Residue, then its C-alpha position, 0 to 999 in steps of 0.5 A: x499499500x502507498x503511504x502519504x508522507x512528505x516529498x521533497x525535495x526531488x532531486x532529477x538529474x538529467x533533464x531530457x524528456x523523462x526527466x524535464x517532463x518528470x521536474x515540471x509534473x512534480x512542481x506543478x504538484x507542489x513538490x519542491x525539485x533540485x534540477x541536475x544535467x551535466x550541462x548546467x545551462x540545461x538546469x537554468x533554462x528548467x529552472x527559468x521555466x518555474x520547475x526547480x532550482x538549478x544545482x551544479x553538484x549532488x553535494x547541494x542535494x544532500x536534502x533531497x528525499x528522493x533522487x531520480x536518476x533520468x540519464x541514459x541506462x550506461x551510466x545510471x548505476x554511477x550516477x546512483x553511487x555518485x548521489x549515493x556517496x553524498x546524500x541519505x535519499x532514496x535513490x531511484x532511475x527511469x531506466x528501461x532494463x533493471x536486471x544489471x542494474x539489480x546486480x551491479x547495485x545490489x549493495x545499495x538495494x535498501x535505499x536503490x529501487x529501479x523504476x520504468x515508467x512505460x512512457x515517453x517519445x523518439x522527440x528527446x531533450x528539455x524542449x519537449x518536455x511533457x508534464x502530463x507525460x506520466x498522468x495516466x499511464x503505468x510505472x514498472x516499479x522492481x524491488x528486490x528482496x532487501x528493499x526497504x519497505x518505507x523507501x518503496x512507498x515512497x518512491x511510489x508515494x512520488x509516482x502517484x504524485x504525478x498521476x501514475x499507476x504503479x505495478x511491482x516486478x521482479x527486476x527480472x520479471x521487468x527484463x522478460x515484460x519489456x523485452x516483449x512490450x517495448x525492445x522487441x517492437x524498436x528492433x522490428x520496427x528499425x528492421x522495417x524503417x531500414x528495409x525502406x528504398x528510395x523508390x518505395x519512399x512516395x509509396x508510405x503512408x500511414x502503416x509504414x509511419x504507424x509501424x516504424x514511428x519508434x525506429x526514429x529513437x535515438x541509437x545512442x540510448x537504444x544500444x545501452x537498453x538491447x545490450x543490458x537486455x540481451x539475456x530477455x531478448x536472443x530468444x524473442x529474436x530467435x522465435x521472431x526468425x522463426x515466424x518469419x521462416x514459417x511464413x517463408x515456407x507458407x509463401x512458397x507453398x502457396x497454403x493460403x489456409x495457413x497463411x491465414x492462421x499465421x496472420x491470424x496469430x498476429x491479430x489476436x496479439x493486437x486484439x489483446x492489447x486493444x482490450x487491455x487499454x479498454 
């Protein structure tokens, strides 16, 4: 159960789309925010928007109750350690993978609790921040066996304060779920987009647009995501290859009924998604 206790100040470090949106939402909710970015001018820009107080160093955030790391996945662990060294804040992040982080930060498990808001955009940077980004969206929170329950409640309280829904998963279960729900779709969108020839561009319409939108995401961000979730992804890639091989055999054989069943499996998966959105 999520308990209510004083929340703030909240340190937000990494003021791109996710961090900027979180700072905007927290400040709108009346929660004090400390703004940090590796380029100080970005923190000052967020402060000028009224989203909190810009700081240049984590040593200026010793009084923070919560810290949220909104950096690329590859530098989350060392950022968590840098904050933990100078502050007693409960620390979370918005990274897209959790298993490797949970292992690497196991000595901080009582006060580091992973989070993954299931929202975002291929548009990045503070200029695209949206204070309503988290409203009504699911945030997966990934406690481990020795997570402090009060700290867990504080992190969940923070997400609820910006309008998010919260669900708990273990780090391993999280990585398996998001591999199917987010990471494999990105891979397949990238495959589709990479095969587009100049000759075919004029014929592209809404189908291509919808199927490849997420392929426009930052390659720098996605390298870390895919590499840190490779254990969950590689079996899914193998299954995808098997599905395509099956399709190739059906096209060669001309078996229309079997081809219809192959396509129906995709339609059924889409229907499961649509039913869950109701």
